[in-house]
C-alpha positions in Angstrom: 58.0 -37.2 28.4 54.3 -37.4 27.9 53.3 -34.6 25.6 50.4 -33.6 27.6 52.3 -32.7 30.9 52.6 -28.9 30.8 56.3 -27.1 31.8 56.3 -24.1 33.7 58.0 -21.4 32.6 59.9 -19.3 35.7 57.1 -16.4 34.9 54.5 -19.4 35.6 55.6 -20.9 39.1 55.7 -17.5 39.7 52.2 -17.0 39.3 51.6 -20.6 41.2 53.6 -19.5 43.9 51.4 -16.7 44.7 48.1 -19.0 44.4 50.0 -21.4 46.2 50.7 -19.0 48.9 46.9 -17.7 49.1 45.9 -21.6 50.0 48.3 -22.2 52.2 47.0 -18.7 54.2 43.9 -20.3 54.5 45.6 -22.8 56.1 46.8 -20.8 58.8 44.1 -18.8 59.2 41.1 -21.8 59.7 43.6 -23.2 62.6 42.4 -21.4 65.4 38.8 -22.3 64.5 39.3 -26.0 64.6 37.9 -27.3 68.3 35.3 -29.1 69.6 31.6 -28.4 69.0 32.5 -26.3 66.2 30.8 -28.1 63.1 32.7 -28.4 59.3 30.0 -26.1 57.7 30.9 -23.2 60.0 34.6 -24.0 59.3 33.5 -24.1 55.5 32.1 -20.4 55.5 34.7 -19.1 57.2 37.3 -20.3 54.6 34.6 -19.5 51.9 34.6 -15.8 53.3 38.4 -15.6 53.9 39.3 -16.0 50.0 36.7 -14.1 48.9 36.8 -11.4 50.6 40.2 -11.3 52.5 42.3 -12.9 48.9 40.2 -11.6 46.4 40.6 -15.6 45.0 37.9 -18.1 43.9 37.1 -20.7 45.6 37.8 -23.3 42.7 36.1 -26.4 44.8 32.6 -25.2 44.9 30.3 -26.8 41.9 33.9 -28.6 40.1 32.2 -32.0 39.6 29.1 -31.4 41.7 31.3 -30.9 44.8 29.0 -28.3 47.1 31.2 -26.8 49.4 34.7 -24.4 49.1 37.1 -27.3 51.2 36.7 -30.4 52.0 36.6 -31.8 55.6 37.9 -35.7 55.9 37.4 -36.3 60.0 38.9 -39.6 61.3 38.5 -42.6 59.1 37.3 -40.1 56.3 40.5 -40.7 53.9 39.5 -37.6 51.4 36.6 -35.8 50.0 34.6 -35.1 53.0 31.8 -32.9 53.0 31.1 -30.1 55.7 28.2 -30.7 57.9 26.4 -29.1 60.4 27.8 -32.5 63.1 30.0 -31.3 65.4 33.9 -31.6 66.1 34.1 -33.4 69.2 37.4 -33.8 71.3 40.1 -35.8 69.8 38.8 -35.9 66.4 41.2 -35.5 63.9 40.4 -33.3 61.2 42.1 -33.1 57.1 41.2 -29.7 56.1 41.5 -29.1 52.2 41.3 -25.9 50.2 41.9 -24.9 46.8 41.6 -21.5 45.2 42.4 -19.3 41.9 43.9 -16.4 42.1 44.2 -14.8 38.5 44.0 -17.8 36.6 46.2 -19.7 38.4 45.3 -22.8 41.2 46.8 -23.5 44.6 45.4 -26.5 46.1 46.9 -27.7 49.9 45.7 -29.9 53.1 46.8 -29.7 56.6 46.1 -31.8 59.3 44.7 -30.2 62.8 43.6 -32.0 66.3 40.8 -31.2 67.9 41.2 -31.1 71.3 43.7 -33.8 72.6 44.4 -36.8 70.0 44.9 -40.0 70.7 48.8 -41.6 70.9 47.8 -43.5 67.8 46.4 -40.5 65.9 49.3 -38.4 66.9 51.6 -40.9 65.4 49.7 -41.5 62.5 49.6 -38.1 61.7 53.4 -37.2 62.3 54.3 -40.1 60.2 52.0 -39.1 57.0 53.8 -35.7 57.4 56.8 -37.5 57.9 55.6 -39.7 54.2 55.2 -36.6 52.5 58.2 -35.3 53.5 60.0 -37.7 52.5 58.3 -38.0 48.9 59.1 -34.1 48.4 63.0 -34.9 49.2 62.9 -37.3 46.8 61.9 -34.6 44.0 64.7 -33.2 41.7 65.6 -33.6 37.6 66.1 -37.0 36.7 64.4 -38.7 39.8 61.2 -40.7 38.8 58.0 -40.7 39.8 58.6 -44.2 41.6 61.0 -43.1 43.4 58.9 -40.4 45.6 56.0 -43.0 45.8 58.9 -45.4 47.3 59.7 -42.8 49.7 56.7 -42.3 50.7 55.7 -45.7 51.3 58.7 -46.3 53.4 58.6 -44.2 56.0 54.5 -45.1 56.5 55.0 -48.6 56.3 58.2 -48.5 58.5 55.7 -47.9 61.2 53.0 -50.4 60.1 50.7 -48.1 58.6 48.8 -48.3 54.9 49.0 -46.7 52.2 45.7 -45.7 49.9 46.3 -47.0 46.4 42.9 -45.1 44.6 43.9 -41.4 45.0 46.8 -40.0 44.2 48.9 -36.5 43.5 48.8 -34.4 40.7 49.5 -31.7 37.4 48.4 -28.4 38.7 48.8 -24.6 36.9 46.0 -22.8 35.1 43.7 -26.4 35.1 43.1 -28.0 38.5 44.4 -31.8 37.8 46.9 -31.7 35.4 48.0 -35.1 33.4 50.5 -36.4 36.0 49.9 -38.4 38.7 51.5 -38.5 41.7 51.5 -42.3 43.4 52.1 -42.3 46.8 54.0 -45.8 45.8 55.9 -47.2 43.9 59.4 -48.8 43.2 62.7 -46.5 42.9 63.7 -45.4 39.4 59.9 -46.5 37.9 58.0 -44.4 36.2 58.3 -40.7 34.4 61.9 -38.6 35.4 61.2 -35.6 36.5 61.5 -32.3 34.4 62.8 -28.9 35.6 59.3 -26.6 35.1 56.8 -29.6 36.3 54.5 -28.4 39.2 52.6 -31.0 41.3 50.9 -32.1 44.3 52.4 -34.8 46.9 49.4 -35.7 49.1 49.6 -38.9 50.7 47.0 -40.6 52.0 47.2 -43.1 54.6 45.5 -45.1 57.2 46.4 -46.8 60.7 44.7 -50.1 59.4 44.6 -51.7 55.8 44.8 -49.4 53.1 41.0 -50.3 51.3 38.6 -47.3 50.9 35.0 -47.2 50.1 33.1 -44.5 48.5 30.3 -43.5 50.3 26.6 -42.9 48.6 26.9 -39.1 48.5 29.4 -39.8 45.6 32.2 -37.9 47.2 33.1 -38.8 50.8 35.5 -42.0 50.8 36.5 -43.8 54.2 38.7 -46.8 55.5 36.8 -50.3 55.0 37.6 -51.2 58.0 37.1 -47.8 60.0 40.6 -47.0 61.0 41.7 -43.8 61.1 43.3 -41.8 58.1 44.9 -38.8 57.8 46.5 -37.0 54.8 48.6 -33.8 54.0 49.0 -32.0 50.4 51.8 -29.9 49.5 52.7 -28.4 46.2 55.6 -28.8 44.7 57.9 -27.2 41.6 61.0 -28.9 40.2 63.8 -26.7 40.1 67.3 -27.0 38.1 68.9 -28.4 41.2 65.8 -29.9 43.1 62.5 -29.0 43.9 60.3 -26.0 45.6 57.9 -26.1 48.5 55.5 -23.5 47.4 52.5 -24.1 49.8 55.3 -23.6 52.5 53.2 -22.4 55.9 53.4 -18.7 56.5 52.7 -20.0 60.2 55.8 -21.5 60.0 56.0 -25.7 60.8 55.7 -25.7 64.6 56.8 -29.3 65.6 57.2 -30.5 62.5 60.4 -31.0 60.7 61.0 -28.5 57.9 61.0 -29.6 53.9 64.1 -27.9 52.4 66.1 -28.9 49.9 
């Protein structure tokens, strides 16, 4: 195992569990505000104030490598890293909200998809499939499994539905450092790559396109969109490798709703 991968102790994971739960709570809070006519800047301000004033935490995205906002808001054909703006959401949009914070020096990082009004059949199928792809990747996590096992599980779900996996962006190790040296690709071959060990903590955050997998970064240096302008969806959970399997650290405090639960 590469020496730069930081294994977490039980005490470390307890701290990460707290920060992860706080990040998940931000996504619970913001859900009711996602509706037609609301701007992503308004959502950003709500998340900022909630993190700082209600959770007594630090919104870590602001200023991170120059990113200007608290959350990433990726709408429709935006794959990831969308910058909140004054453009209002409209009925039928889909949006990923990605939040990261620190509490007592430990990071929480998670994202979730939301429907604005009534989604199209394709949009709903894409969002649900992307969730199931993430879930399949998480269910593959256990000691002795490989990163390739995770990626293969994810891509198998997406490809079965005729969708494509974005390859330029991946999950990452996380702890006291926002992005640690463990890359979780969302595609791969069974049995290949680093073997998982108890104490590893990382994000699984597949980006799935309704069209082709190719992406491009816009002139703002952050926003990544589909080259063919097709819809894209993403979900993100923080996961710890345990002695017998996995623990999802960013469990939704409001439950999974119509989505399948993720249990070891």
